[in-house]
N, C-alpha and C positions, 0 to 999 in steps of 0.2 A: 504494500500500500504506500503510495507516494504521499509524503507529508508536506511537500513544498508549499501548498496553499496555506497551511496553518502557521508558517513561520514568516515573520516579518523580515524582509531583506535587510532592513537597517538595524535589526537586533544583533546582539553579539553572536548568537547561534547562526543567524542568517549570514553574517559577515564571515564567520568561520566556514560555513558550508560553501559559500561563493569562492573563498580562497582555495579550499580543498579541491573544488571542481576545476579551477583554473590550473592547479598544479597536478592534476590527475595523471597526465602522461609521464611526468617526472617521477611521481610516486610509483607508478606501474613499472617503470624501468628500474627503479631502486629495488623493488620487491623481486624482480626477476634476476637480480645480481646477488648470488649468495655470498660473495666475498666482501660485500659492502656492509658496514655497520652504521647504526644511527648516531654514532658519536665519533669523536676524534681521540679516544683514550690511547690507542696504540701510538699515535704521533706524540701525544703529551707525555706518555711514559718514556718514549725514546729520548726526548730532549730534556727531561727533568734533570739528569745528572749535570748537564751543561748549564742549565739555568741556575742550579744551585751553586755552581762553581764560578759564576760570572764575575764575582768580585776579584777572584784570583786573576782574571784576564786583564785587569787593570794594570798588571805588572808585565804585560807582554813586551815592554820596552819600546815598542813602536807600532804604528798602524800596520806596517807590513807583517810584524810578528803576530798581531791579532788576526790579520787576514789569513796567514798561514795556519794558525790554530783552527780557524773556521773551516778551512779547506780540509784539513785532516779529520776533524770531527764529522764533517759531511761525508767523507769517504767511509769512515767507520760505521756510521749509522745507516748509510745506504747499503753497505755490505750486510749488515745485520738484518735489515728489512728484506733483503733478498735471500735470507736463510744461510748466509755464509759466516764462517768464523772469521772475525775481522782480522786477527793476526795472520791467518793463512792467506787471506785475500791481499793484505798489504805486502806480505812477503813476495807473493807471485807478482804483484803489480810492480814493486820496486826492482825486482829482478828483470822484468821484461820491458819496463818503460824506457830504459836507455836506447832500446833498439827501435822505438817507434819513429817513423819518418813521415807518416801521412795521417790524415783524419781517420781513415779506415783502420789504421793500426791502433789509434787511440780508442776508437769505438770498441775494439775487441777487448779492451781493458775494463769496460764498464762491468759492474758487479753481475749483471744478468747475462753477460757474454763471456766473461773471462775463462770459465772452465769448460766452455763448449768449443773453444777454438783449438 
């Protein structure tokens, strides 16, 4: 039974229903993707150690040092998010990186490609 005529469009419930109907395609796509979650907990948990240590980074000595720290932390967390042991990934990366000479070579070093090449 359709209840639409009983609900005022300007009421809170009417506004919520209108919003939900406008987002229906997005909601359906979300529900069809089992790997998606309704929150960002995995991301927040991954960056928490770095956020807690941010005061230590004031002592990076220079903006370049802070930027380098950012790069290495990004590599570590990206490796972890791809199911890799960060130390193993970095070891392979640092062994192979000196031989990279093209964009394609560098692409092979991405965490989702490195062990398939």
